[in-house]
Every structure is written in C-alpha cells, then in structure tokens.
C-alpha positions as CSV (number, residue, x, y, z in Angstrom):
1,M,-16.5,-6.6,5.9
2,K,-16.2,-10.0,4.1
3,N,-18.3,-9.2,1.0
4,L,-16.3,-5.8,0.7
5,I,-13.1,-7.8,0.8
6,R,-14.0,-10.2,-1.7
7,T,-15.5,-7.5,-3.9
8,Y,-12.2,-5.5,-4.1
9,V,-9.5,-7.9,-2.9
10,D,-8.0,-10.6,-5.1
11,P,-8.8,-13.9,-2.9
12,M,-5.2,-14.4,-2.9
13,L,-4.3,-11.5,-1.3
14,E,-7.4,-11.8,1.0
15,D,-5.6,-15.1,3.0
16,R,-2.0,-12.9,3.0
17,L,-4.3,-9.7,4.5
18,K,-5.9,-11.9,7.0
19,L,-2.5,-13.6,8.1
20,L,-1.0,-10.2,8.2
21,A,-3.6,-8.7,10.3
22,E,-3.7,-11.4,12.8
23,S,0.3,-11.7,13.4
24,S,0.6,-7.8,13.3
25,G,-2.1,-6.9,15.5
26,V,-3.3,-4.5,12.7
27,S,-7.4,-5.1,11.9
28,L,-8.0,-6.4,8.9
29,S,-10.6,-3.7,8.2
30,A,-7.8,-1.2,8.5
31,L,-5.4,-3.2,6.0
32,T,-8.4,-3.9,3.5
33,A,-9.8,-0.2,3.7
34,E,-6.2,1.1,2.8
35,L,-6.0,-1.4,0.1
36,I,-9.3,-0.4,-1.4
37,Q,-8.8,3.5,-1.1
38,K,-5.7,3.3,-3.1
39,G,-7.2,1.2,-5.5
40,L,-10.3,3.2,-5.9
41,E,-8.2,6.4,-6.1
42,S,-6.2,4.8,-8.9
43,S,-9.1,3.6,-10.8
44,H,-10.1,7.4,-11.4
45,I,-6.6,8.7,-12.8
46,S,-6.4,9.6,-16.2
47,Q,-3.9,7.7,-18.3
48,N,-0.9,10.5,-18.8
49,D,2.3,10.4,-17.6
50,T,1.8,12.2,-14.3
51,A,-1.1,9.6,-13.3
52,N,1.3,6.6,-14.0
53,L,3.9,8.3,-11.9
54,I,1.2,8.3,-9.1
55,W,0.0,5.0,-9.7
56,L,3.7,3.7,-9.4
57,E,4.1,6.0,-6.4
58,E,1.3,4.2,-4.7
59,L,2.2,0.5,-5.7
60,F,5.9,1.2,-4.2
61,Y,4.1,2.7,-1.1
62,L,1.9,-0.3,-0.6
63,Q,4.7,-2.9,-1.2
64,F,7.0,-0.9,1.2
65,L,4.0,-0.6,4.0
66,T,3.3,-4.4,3.7
67,L,7.2,-5.4,3.9
68,Q,7.7,-3.2,7.1
69,I,4.5,-4.6,8.5
70,V,5.8,-8.1,7.7
71,L,9.1,-7.3,9.0
72,N,7.6,-5.9,12.4
73,S,5.5,-9.0,12.8
74,S,6.0,-8.9,16.4
75,G,3.2,-6.6,16.5
76,V,2.3,-3.2,15.1
77,D,-0.1,-1.1,17.3
78,A,-1.8,1.9,15.7
79,E,1.0,4.3,16.8
80,K,3.5,2.3,14.8
81,F,1.5,1.5,12.0
82,A,1.1,5.2,11.5
83,E,4.7,5.4,11.7
84,L,5.3,2.6,9.1
85,K,2.9,4.5,6.8
86,S,4.7,7.7,7.0
87,Q,7.9,5.8,6.3
88,A,6.4,4.0,3.2
89,R,4.9,7.0,1.8
90,H,8.4,8.8,2.1
91,W,10.3,5.9,0.4
92,A,7.7,5.9,-2.3
93,K,8.0,9.6,-3.3
94,Q,11.8,9.1,-3.0
95,K,11.8,6.1,-5.6
96,S,9.2,7.4,-8.0
97,S,11.1,10.9,-8.0
98,S,14.2,8.7,-8.8
99,I,12.6,6.7,-11.7
100,N,11.0,10.3,-12.7
101,N,14.5,11.9,-13.0
102,Q,16.0,8.8,-14.7
103,A,13.3,9.1,-17.3
104,M,13.8,12.6,-17.8
105,E,17.6,12.4,-18.3
106,G,17.1,9.3,-20.7
C-alpha cells in the first residue's frame, strides 16, 4: 500500500492522509483508494466543458468530504463515512450546478 500511495498521492498529502486516517478511524487504504479512483477517473476525461464540470464537481466532492471528516474527527465509522460521502456528493452536485448555471447566464 505504501508504494501505491507514493505512486499516486502527493507526499504532502500522504502525511495528512495518515493523520486523518488515524484521527478519524477510517483506514488509510479507504481514503487512499478514494483519492486514487477519482484521480484515475479524471485522467481519462476528455477536455471539453462537460468534462471540466465533472472534474470541478469531483474536486468539490473531495474537498467537502475531507472537510467533513476533519470536522468529525472524534471518530468516523464505516456507516458515518458512507453518510459523509453521500453529503459530499450532494453538496458537490449543487455547487457545480450553480457554477454551470451562472456560466450559462453570463
């Protein structure tokens, strides 16, 4: 797992992920797998407006999910992690839709 993390995750993020995993109770593997999956998915997206919007949504999703986990650092079990992922996905969709609507109006 260490080699996989070092291959796909920035070294500065690696330390933060370790601390986050330790403090939240979510495994480092789960957090890393989520980041790697999103990174690999985004690297296969073509460069058009729709793809850029998808990438932006994924960025919002990961940022909001990370923030929620940090704010809930008293401990996040698997069920809570799934709930936080769902909240993050919903928030990211709303945010990217709002930005898309503003771009269409402007």
